[in-house]
C-alpha positions as CSV (number, residue, x, y, z in Angstrom):
1,M,98.2,109.3,88.3
2,E,99.4,107.7,91.5
3,P,98.6,108.9,95.0
4,V,101.1,111.3,96.6
5,H,100.4,111.3,100.3
6,I,99.5,107.6,100.8
7,V,102.0,105.2,99.3
8,A,100.9,101.6,99.9
9,E,100.0,98.5,98.0
10,K,96.5,98.8,96.7
11,D,95.2,95.8,98.5
12,S,96.9,96.7,101.8
13,I,94.2,99.1,102.8
14,A,90.8,97.8,103.9
15,P,87.5,99.0,102.4
16,I,86.5,100.4,105.9
17,V,88.8,103.0,107.5
18,L,88.8,104.7,110.8
19,L,90.3,108.2,110.4
20,P,91.6,110.0,113.5
21,G,93.3,113.3,112.9
22,D,96.4,112.3,115.0
23,P,98.6,109.7,113.5
24,L,99.7,108.7,117.0
25,R,96.1,107.9,117.8
26,A,96.1,105.6,114.8
27,K,99.2,103.9,116.2
28,Y,97.5,103.6,119.7
29,I,94.4,102.0,118.1
30,A,96.5,99.6,116.1
31,E,98.5,98.5,119.1
32,N,95.7,98.3,121.6
33,F,92.6,97.2,119.6
34,L,93.7,95.4,116.4
35,E,95.2,92.0,115.8
36,D,98.0,91.4,113.3
37,A,98.3,95.1,112.6
38,V,100.9,96.1,110.1
39,L,102.2,99.6,109.1
40,V,100.9,100.4,105.6
41,N,101.7,104.1,105.3
42,S,104.4,106.3,106.8
43,V,104.7,109.1,104.2
44,R,105.1,112.4,106.1
45,N,104.7,110.4,109.3
46,M,100.9,110.1,108.6
47,L,100.8,106.6,110.0
48,G,98.4,104.1,108.7
49,F,97.9,100.5,109.9
50,T,95.8,97.6,108.7
51,G,94.8,94.8,111.0
52,Y,91.8,92.8,112.3
53,Y,89.1,93.6,114.8
54,K,87.2,90.5,115.8
55,G,88.1,89.0,112.5
56,V,87.1,92.0,110.4
57,R,89.9,93.7,108.4
58,V,90.1,97.4,109.1
59,T,92.5,100.2,108.4
60,V,93.2,103.1,110.8
61,M,95.3,106.1,109.8
62,G,95.7,109.7,110.6
63,S,94.3,112.6,108.5
64,G,96.0,115.6,109.9
65,M,94.2,118.7,111.1
66,G,91.8,120.9,109.1
67,V,89.5,120.5,106.1
68,A,92.3,120.7,103.5
69,S,94.3,117.9,105.1
70,V,91.4,115.5,105.7
71,G,90.3,116.2,102.1
72,I,93.6,115.0,100.7
73,Y,93.7,111.8,102.7
74,A,90.0,111.0,102.2
75,Y,90.2,111.5,98.5
76,E,93.2,109.3,98.1
77,L,91.6,106.5,100.2
78,Y,88.3,106.6,98.3
79,H,89.7,107.2,94.8
80,F,93.0,105.2,94.7
81,Y,92.4,102.5,97.3
82,N,88.7,101.7,96.8
83,V,87.7,102.5,100.3
84,E,83.9,102.5,100.7
85,K,83.3,103.8,104.2
86,I,85.2,106.1,106.5
87,I,84.4,106.9,110.1
88,R,86.2,109.9,111.4
89,I,87.1,109.6,115.1
90,G,88.2,112.9,116.6
91,S,88.1,115.4,119.3
92,S,85.9,118.5,119.6
93,G,84.7,121.4,121.6
94,S,81.1,121.6,123.0
95,L,78.6,124.1,121.6
96,N,75.8,122.7,123.6
97,P,75.4,122.5,127.4
98,N,74.0,119.0,127.0
99,A,77.3,117.9,125.3
100,K,79.6,117.5,128.2
101,I,83.3,116.7,128.5
102,L,84.1,113.1,127.2
103,D,80.6,112.7,125.7
104,V,80.7,111.3,122.2
105,V,78.9,113.1,119.4
106,L,77.6,111.4,116.3
107,S,77.3,114.0,113.6
108,T,74.2,114.1,111.4
109,G,76.1,116.5,109.2
110,A,78.5,119.4,109.3
111,Y,78.0,123.1,108.7
112,S,80.9,125.4,107.7
113,E,81.7,128.7,106.1
114,S,84.7,127.1,104.5
115,S,85.2,127.6,100.7
116,F,86.2,123.9,100.4
117,E,83.0,122.8,98.7
118,N,82.9,125.8,96.3
119,T,86.5,125.0,95.2
120,L,85.8,121.2,95.0
121,I,82.5,121.2,93.1
122,K,81.6,124.8,92.5
123,C,78.7,124.9,94.9
124,E,77.9,126.7,98.1
125,D,76.4,124.0,100.2
126,S,77.3,125.1,103.7
127,F,75.7,122.0,105.2
128,I,76.6,118.5,104.2
129,E,74.9,115.4,105.7
130,S,76.8,112.3,106.9
131,S,75.8,108.8,105.9
132,N,72.4,107.8,107.2
133,E,73.3,104.2,106.7
134,L,76.5,104.4,108.8
135,N,74.8,106.5,111.4
136,K,72.0,104.0,111.9
137,V,74.5,101.2,112.5
138,I,76.4,103.4,115.0
139,L,73.3,104.3,116.9
140,D,72.1,100.7,117.1
141,T,75.6,99.6,118.2
142,A,75.6,102.3,120.9
143,K,72.4,100.9,122.3
144,E,73.7,97.4,122.3
145,L,76.8,98.5,124.1
146,N,74.7,100.6,126.6
147,I,76.7,103.8,125.7
148,T,74.5,106.4,127.3
149,N,76.7,109.5,126.7
150,L,76.3,109.5,122.9
151,K,74.8,112.7,121.5
152,Y,73.3,113.0,118.0
153,G,73.1,116.1,116.0
154,P,74.7,118.6,113.6
155,T,78.3,119.8,114.1
156,Y,80.3,122.8,113.1
157,T,83.5,122.6,111.2
158,S,85.9,125.6,111.8
159,D,88.9,126.6,109.8
160,V,90.6,127.8,113.0
161,F,91.1,126.2,116.4
162,D,88.3,127.7,118.5
163,V,90.4,127.6,121.7
164,Y,92.8,130.1,120.3
165,C,90.3,132.2,118.3
166,D,86.8,133.4,119.2
167,I,84.4,132.0,116.6
168,T,81.3,133.2,118.4
169,P,80.4,135.6,115.5
170,L,80.5,132.6,113.1
171,I,78.4,130.4,115.3
172,E,75.9,133.3,115.9
173,R,75.2,133.6,112.2
174,C,74.8,129.9,111.6
175,P,71.2,129.1,110.7
176,I,71.2,126.0,112.8
177,K,73.2,127.4,115.7
178,D,70.7,126.2,118.3
179,D,71.0,122.6,117.2
180,L,74.8,122.4,116.9
181,M,76.4,119.9,119.3
182,C,80.1,120.6,118.9
183,V,82.9,122.3,116.8
184,E,85.8,120.5,115.2
185,M,87.9,121.0,112.1
186,E,87.6,118.2,109.6
187,G,84.0,116.8,109.3
188,F,82.8,119.2,106.6
189,G,85.7,118.3,104.3
190,L,85.4,114.5,104.8
191,M,81.7,114.5,104.1
192,H,82.0,116.6,101.0
193,I,84.8,114.3,99.6
194,A,82.6,111.3,100.4
195,A,79.7,112.8,98.4
196,Y,82.0,113.8,95.6
197,C,83.4,110.2,95.4
198,K,79.9,108.7,95.9
199,K,81.1,106.9,99.0
200,Q,80.0,106.9,102.7
201,A,81.4,108.9,105.6
202,S,80.3,109.5,109.2
203,M,81.9,111.2,112.2
204,L,82.3,110.5,115.9
205,A,83.8,113.3,118.0
206,T,84.6,113.2,121.7
207,I,84.1,116.4,123.6
208,V,87.5,117.5,125.1
209,D,86.9,121.3,125.6
210,S,83.8,123.1,126.8
211,K,83.0,126.7,127.7
212,Y,80.3,125.2,129.9
213,E,82.9,123.3,132.0
214,P,85.9,125.6,132.0
215,D,87.6,124.0,135.0
216,V,87.7,120.5,133.3
217,I,90.9,120.0,131.5
218,V,91.7,117.1,129.2
219,S,95.5,116.8,128.8
220,P,97.2,116.0,125.4
221,E,98.0,112.6,126.7
222,D,94.4,111.9,127.6
223,R,93.3,113.2,124.2
224,E,95.5,110.5,122.7
225,T,94.7,107.6,124.9
226,S,91.4,108.2,126.9
227,L,88.9,108.2,124.0
228,N,88.3,104.5,124.2
229,T,84.5,104.7,124.3
230,M,84.5,106.4,120.9
231,I,87.1,104.0,119.5
232,T,85.2,100.9,120.7
233,L,81.9,102.2,119.3
234,A,83.5,102.8,115.9
235,L,85.1,99.4,115.8
236,E,82.1,97.6,117.0
237,S,80.0,99.4,114.4
238,I,82.2,98.4,111.5
239,I,81.9,94.7,112.2
240,K,78.1,94.8,111.9
């Protein structure tokens, strides 16, 4: 069987992938951070680029929104293209007063009430850990770069966009609710696919919405282009 959603030469995708949800963010990274970047996938306009960051070959491509979408792209990258490590770089909403607008969260693992893992592997593990090995590299790199706004803790993956729908009842019944740093929509799926494929995955998420800072607005344009701290941290980590 050949992959359906990523159509590229098998050796055109690097073993390390940065995975933003937005394909235009992938384009932005390729154009502004990578050297000799080439387009390797454009199926469904889910743009993917491979290039070099400080001499290290890396692929960056979009995953779409939600657990189901990221699950498809992560599976094809791991299974068909021999990708070993994926770092998701996305946006999120704060669930903790200490996680402020434009802070970057490194997820220790994702909690969700999604049925994704039950469908995938017939289990009901509502919490899935990210890669300790990748996380250690990212933490060490953040110290080297003097990134002081990095938060470290568990995250919540929602099946709905929490700005449009009140997910407070879901958060309230989460057994680790007091430890949650932020909410986003893809981490749980990525980490389960990584475990299923016996590969590594981690997630960085920049806070762009917060009920604790209701007057601070991050525009769609800023969401696309102003997340450079997170992007730089991810890129610097993969060259270690």
